[in-house]
C-alpha positions in Angstrom: 11.7 33.5 -1.8 8.7 35.1 -3.6 5.1 33.9 -3.5 5.3 32.4 -7.0 8.3 30.2 -6.2 6.6 29.1 -3.0 3.3 28.2 -4.7 4.9 26.1 -7.4 5.2 23.1 -5.0 1.5 22.9 -4.2 0.1 21.4 -7.4 -2.2 18.5 -7.8 0.5 16.0 -6.7 0.4 17.6 -3.2 -3.4 17.9 -2.9 -4.0 14.4 -4.3 -2.7 12.8 -1.1 -5.5 14.3 1.0 -8.2 12.7 -1.2 -7.7 9.6 1.0 -10.7 10.0 3.3 -9.2 7.8 5.9 -6.9 10.7 6.9 -9.0 12.9 9.3 -7.7 16.3 8.3 -9.6 19.3 7.1 -8.6 20.3 3.6 -10.0 23.2 1.5 -12.1 21.8 -1.4 -12.0 24.6 -4.0 -9.0 26.0 -5.8 -9.8 29.5 -4.4 -9.7 28.2 -0.9 -6.5 26.2 -1.5 -4.8 29.3 -2.9 -5.9 31.2 0.2 -4.4 28.6 2.5 -1.1 28.7 0.6 -1.1 32.5 0.8 -1.7 32.4 4.5 1.1 29.9 5.1 3.5 32.0 3.0 2.5 35.2 4.9 3.1 33.4 8.2 6.7 32.5 7.2 7.4 35.9 5.8 6.2 37.7 8.9 7.9 35.2 11.3 4.5 34.4 12.8 4.4 30.7 11.8 4.1 28.3 14.7 3.4 24.5 14.5 -0.1 23.5 15.6 -0.8 20.6 17.9 -1.8 17.6 15.7 -5.5 17.6 14.8 -6.2 13.9 15.3 -4.5 10.6 16.0 -4.7 7.4 13.9 -4.2 4.4 16.2 -2.7 1.3 14.4 -2.2 -2.2 15.8 1.5 -3.2 15.8 0.5 -6.7 17.1 -0.2 -8.2 20.5 -2.4 -5.2 21.2 0.5 -2.7 21.1 -0.6 0.6 19.5 1.2 2.9 17.2 0.0 6.4 17.5 0.1 8.3 14.2 -0.4 12.0 14.5 -2.3 13.9 11.8 -1.0 17.5 11.3 -3.0 20.5 10.3 -3.1 21.3 6.6 -0.8 24.3 7.2 1.8 22.2 9.0 1.7 19.7 6.1 2.3 22.6 3.7 5.4 23.7 5.7 6.8 20.1 6.0 6.2 19.4 2.3 7.7 22.7 1.2 10.9 22.2 3.2 11.4 18.6 2.0 10.8 19.6 -1.6 13.3 22.5 -1.4 15.9 20.1 0.2 15.0 17.0 -1.8 18.1 17.1 -4.1 20.3 17.1 -1.0 18.4 14.5 1.0 17.9 12.0 -1.9 21.2 12.2 -3.7 23.6 10.0 -1.8 22.4 6.5 -2.1 24.4 3.3 -1.3 23.5 0.4 -3.6 20.8 -1.9 -2.4 19.3 0.6 0.0 15.7 1.8 -0.3 13.9 4.6 1.4 15.2 7.7 -0.3 13.0 8.0 -3.3 11.6 11.5 -3.9 8.2 12.9 -3.0 7.2 12.6 -6.6 7.7 8.9 -6.3 9.8 8.6 -9.4 11.7 5.5 -8.6 14.8 4.2 -10.2 13.8 2.0 -13.1 14.9 -1.6 -12.7 14.4 -4.7 -14.9 13.7 -6.7 -11.7 10.1 -7.8 -11.2 8.1 -6.1 -8.6 6.9 -8.2 -5.7 3.8 -6.7 -4.2 3.5 -6.3 -0.5 1.1 -5.0 2.1 1.7 -1.3 2.5 3.6 -0.6 5.6 2.0 1.3 8.4 4.1 4.3 7.3 3.2 4.0 3.6 -0.6 3.6 3.7 -1.4 7.3 3.9 1.6 8.6 2.0 1.7 11.1 -0.9 2.4 8.2 -3.2 1.4 4.8 -1.7 2.3 2.9 -4.8 5.9 4.1 -4.5 6.3 2.3 -1.2 5.1 -0.9 -2.8 7.4 -0.5 -5.8 10.4 0.3 -3.6 9.7 -2.7 -1.4 9.2 -4.8 -4.5 12.5 -3.8 -5.9 14.2 -4.5 -2.5 12.7 -8.0 -2.4 13.4 -8.7 -6.1 17.1 -8.0 -5.7 17.4 -9.8 -2.4 15.6 -12.9 -3.7 17.6 -12.9 -6.9 20.8 -13.2 -4.9 19.4 -16.0 -2.7 18.1 -17.9 -5.7 21.4 -17.7 -7.5 23.0 -19.5 -4.5 25.9 -17.1 -4.2 25.5 -16.8 -0.4 25.0 -19.5 2.2 23.6 -17.3 5.0 21.6 -14.2 5.6 21.9 -12.0 8.7 18.7 -10.1 9.4 18.1 -7.4 11.9 16.4 -4.0 12.4 16.7 -1.0 14.7 14.8 -0.5 18.0 12.3 2.4 17.8 14.2 3.8 14.8 12.1 7.0 14.1 11.9 7.8 17.8 15.7 7.6 18.3 16.8 9.9 15.5 18.8 12.8 17.1 17.6 16.0 15.6 20.9 17.9 16.3 22.9 15.3 14.3 20.4 15.4 11.5 20.5 19.2 11.3 24.3 19.2 11.4 24.5 16.8 8.4 22.0 18.8 6.4 23.8 22.1 7.0 27.1 20.5 6.0 25.6 19.2 2.7 23.3 22.2 1.8 24.3 25.5 0.2 24.1 28.6 2.3 21.0 29.9 0.7 19.0 26.9 2.1 19.9 27.8 5.7 16.6 29.5 6.4 14.6 26.5 5.0 16.5 24.1 7.3 15.8 26.5 10.2 12.1 26.4 9.4 12.1 22.6 9.1 13.7 22.1 12.5 11.4 24.7 14.1 8.5 22.4 13.0 10.4 19.2 14.1 11.2 20.7 17.5 7.7 21.9 18.4 5.0 19.8 16.6 4.8 17.5 19.7 4.4 20.1 22.4 1.3 18.4 23.7 3.8 15.9 25.1 7.0 18.0 25.5 5.3 21.1 26.8 7.6 24.2 26.5 10.7 22.0 26.0 11.7 21.5 22.3 11.8 18.0 21.1 15.4 17.0 20.6 15.0 13.3 19.6 12.6 11.6 17.1 10.9 12.3 13.8 7.1 12.4 13.7 5.6 9.2 12.3 2.7 11.2 10.9 -0.1 10.1 8.6 1.5 11.4 5.4 4.8 9.6 6.1 6.9 10.5 3.1 8.6 13.6 4.6 9.8 11.8 7.7 10.7 8.8 5.6 13.1 10.9 3.5 14.7 12.4 6.6 15.0 9.0 8.3 16.7 7.6 5.2 19.1 10.5 4.9 20.0 10.0 8.6 21.3 6.5 7.7 23.3 7.4 4.6 26.7 7.7 6.3 26.0 4.4 8.1 25.0 2.8 4.8 28.3 3.7 3.3 30.2 2.3 6.3 28.1 -0.9 6.4 28.5 -1.6 2.7 32.3 -1.2 2.9 32.6 -3.5 5.9 30.5 -6.1 4.2 32.5 -5.8 1.0 35.7 -6.6 3.0 34.3 -10.0 3.9 32.7 -10.6 0.5 29.2 -10.0 2.0 26.4 -8.0 0.5 24.4 -5.3 2.4 20.7 -4.6 1.8 18.4 -2.1 3.6 14.8 -1.1 3.3 13.9 1.6 5.9 15.5 0.2 9.1 15.2 -3.5 8.1 18.7 -4.8 7.2 19.7 -8.0 5.4 23.4 -9.0 5.0 24.2 -11.9 2.7 27.4 -13.7 3.5 29.2 -17.1 3.3 31.1 -17.2 6.6 28.8 -17.2 9.6 31.9 -17.0 11.9 32.2 -13.4 10.8 28.7 -12.4 12.1 29.8 -11.5 15.7 32.6 -9.1 14.7 30.4 -7.7 11.9 27.6 -6.9 14.4 30.1 -5.4 16.8 31.4 -3.0 14.2 27.9 -2.1 13.0 26.5 -1.7 16.5 29.4 0.6 17.4 28.8 2.7 14.4 25.0 2.9 15.0 25.7 4.0 18.6 27.3 7.2 17.3 23.9 8.1 15.8 22.0 7.2 19.0 20.6 4.1 17.4 20.4 0.5 18.7 20.0 -2.9 17.0 16.8 -4.7 18.2 18.5 -7.8 19.8 15.2 -9.7 19.7 15.0 -9.4 15.9 18.5 -10.5 15.1 18.3 -13.7 13.0 21.0 -15.7 11.2 19.4 -17.7 8.5 20.7 -20.3 6.2 19.7 -19.0 2.8 17.4 -21.9 2.0 15.7 -21.4 5.4 15.0 -17.7 4.7 13.7 -18.6 1.3 11.3 -21.1 2.9 10.3 -18.6 5.6 9.4 -16.0 3.0 8.0 -18.6 0.5 10.2 -17.2 -2.2 9.5 -20.2 -4.4 5.7 -19.6 -4.2 6.2 -15.9 -4.8 8.1 -16.6 -7.9 5.0 -18.2 -9.6 4.0 -14.7 -10.4 7.3 -13.7 -11.9 6.0 -11.3 -14.6 3.7 -8.3 -14.3 0.6 -10.0 -15.9 1.1 -13.4 -14.4 -1.6 -12.7 -11.9 -4.1 -12.6 -14.8 -3.1 -16.0 -16.1 -5.7 -18.6 -15.0 -3.2 -21.5 -15.0 -0.6 -19.6 -12.9 -3.3 -18.3 -10.5 -4.6 -21.9 -10.0 -1.1 -23.2 -9.4 -0.3 -20.4 -6.9 -3.6 -21.1 -5.0 -2.9 -24.9 -5.0 0.5 -24.4 -3.6 -0.7 -21.9 -1.0 -3.5 -24.1 0.2 -1.2 -27.0 0.8 0.9 -25.0 3.3 0.0 -26.2 6.8 -1.6 -23.6 9.1 1.1 -23.8 11.7 3.8 -23.2 9.0 1.9 -20.2 7.7 1.6 -18.8 11.2 5.4 -19.0 11.8 6.3 -17.6 8.4 7.0 -14.0 7.4 4.1 -11.9 8.5 2.0 -15.0 9.1 1.7 -15.6 5.4 -0.1 -12.3 4.7 2.2 -11.4 1.8 0.9 -14.4 -0.1 -2.7 -13.4 0.4 -1.7 -9.9 -0.8 -0.4 -11.3 -4.0 -3.7 -13.1 -4.5 -6.2 -10.4 -3.6 -5.8 -8.6 -7.0 -5.2 -11.8 -9.0 -7.7 -13.3 -11.4 -9.4 -15.3 -8.6 -12.6 -15.4 -10.7 -11.0 -17.9 -13.0 -10.7 -20.5 -10.2 -13.0 -23.4 -9.7 -15.8 -22.6 -7.3 -14.3 -24.8 -4.6 -10.8 -23.1 -4.8 -12.4 -19.7 -5.1 -14.4 -20.2 -1.9 -11.4 -21.5 0.0 -9.3 -18.5 -0.9 -12.0 -15.9 -0.3 -12.6 -17.5 3.2 -9.0 -16.6 4.0 -9.5 -13.1 2.8 -12.5 -12.8 5.1 -10.6 -14.0 8.1 -10.5 -11.8 11.2 -6.7 -11.4 11.0 -6.8 -10.3 7.4 -9.8 -7.9 7.7 -8.3 -6.1 10.7 -5.3 -5.1 8.7 -7.2 -4.2 5.5 -7.5 -0.8 3.8 -10.7 0.4 2.1 -9.5 -0.5 -1.4 -8.8 -4.1 -0.4 -12.0 -4.2 1.5 -13.9 -3.2 -1.6 -12.2 -6.0 -3.5 -13.0 -8.5 -0.7 -16.7 -7.4 -0.7 -16.9 -8.0 -4.5 -15.4 -11.5 -4.1 -17.7 -12.3 -1.2 -20.9 -12.0 -3.2 -19.5 -14.5 -5.7 -19.0 -17.3 -3.1 -21.3 -20.3 -3.1 -22.7 -19.0 0.2 -21.7 -15.4 0.8 -21.3 -14.3 4.4 -23.0 -11.2 6.0 -19.9 -9.0 5.6 -21.6 -6.0 7.3 -22.3 -8.1 10.4 -18.7 -9.4 10.5 -17.3 -5.8 10.2 -19.5 -4.5 12.9 -18.5 -7.3 15.3 -14.8 -6.6 14.6 -15.5 -2.9 15.0 -17.1 -3.4 18.4 -14.1 -5.4 19.6 -11.2 -3.4 18.0 -9.9 -0.3 19.8 -7.5 0.7 17.0 -9.3 3.4 15.0 -7.3 2.9 11.8 -9.5 -0.1 11.1 -12.7 1.9 11.8 -11.6 4.7 9.5 -10.9 2.3 6.6 -14.3 0.7 7.0 -16.0 4.1 7.2 -14.4 5.1 3.9 -15.6 1.8 2.4 -19.1 2.4 3.8 -19.3 6.0 2.5 -18.1 5.1 -1.0 -20.5 2.2 -1.3 -23.4 4.3 0.2 -23.9 1.8 3.0 -25.7 4.1 5.4 -26.2 1.6 8.2 -22.6 0.6 8.2 -21.5 4.2 8.0 -23.6 5.2 11.0 -22.3 2.3 13.1 -18.6 3.1 12.4 -19.1 6.9 13.0 -20.6 6.1 16.4 -17.8 3.7 17.2 -15.2 6.3 16.3 -16.9 8.8 18.6 -16.8 6.2 21.4 -13.1 5.6 20.9 -12.3 9.3 20.7 -14.2 9.9 23.9 -12.4 7.0 25.6 -9.0 8.4 24.7 -9.9 12.0 25.7 -11.1 10.9 29.1 -8.4 8.2 29.5 -11.2 5.9 30.6 -11.9 2.2 29.9 -15.5 2.0 28.7 
């Protein structure tokens, strides 16, 4: 490959992802400096001197119950290598799709066009810092739209729901590489070799001199690993869909979350046996604690499908009457029912945050904004949503001191993803006091992790 062909991938679409200031990675700011970085990366490949760096930083996210997900942040040169390899192999990795499976859209984020209405959701912990965050939302919306349409039509009485234990961490790299080499033309061999050199050695802070043989990096810009993980499941998808079809069931998958719609619950045990046996051949396991067999109407209630359907068209969130009806319905849901529902009812708040809340009566407006200002919601928020919440807060009858609330949460929280999002918000709004506080708190957390000390 010549330099011109190598450089073509690193256009604005690539560099745009690094504009998210919540990603703590050094990025060249001028076109001249960017061109120089690309030249250096190309030269390191051509001269066989490229070696993956140890990740520059770690983003720590709260998975719940205090359990942390450590998200590595690669150097800009490693991101160039990873992105280049996936772009070169994209046609192979994203071509074989089983119907109703989602996760294999391309890095450009050009999703399949569907007439089904998008259902917005909170960006997953993988999608928040991706090359195209909106593509994650759109894909998840399409998944939910198709799933909910089947449930609403009443064609299936039950839904089997499950996911995989530590999916990314259990992907066997030898199997993944073998599949890629079987599918790829011979002239892509050196690119596959380069890709797996990165995948085998990026984590040497933990693996030492031993190459990593299992697991994909769940790095900050998650799209490259997302495409590989989806590709890893493609043969399983084909098998699962055929097995489901034999019992008149319907198979759905988004990432590693799987939903099977069926009418005969007596078939569930043999179905799971066959699927678990197939997954075992890939080194994957079903998470037994998350296997649920729902009656269709129970799942619809658990996910508040009827409430979600109030906003059934793209511009419905701007309609004052529909917004008021959605809010009324949401506020009538008992607190304990919300707590037990899908993601503790957070998807409903995420539908509302960008809606025309300003059209509500002052009483309703204050009630909804108080939910958006709750500790549980703020701790999961990104800087864009935080900016929206701040603009809503000042319109309350009695605005709260949002800076004070954020500082209290920042003092208690040890998951630095929250602090990075608030820091971006503070920087963009030129809130110097808040910015200084969260810079100091990030330094404290970094020191704590470096020293492995509780302070």
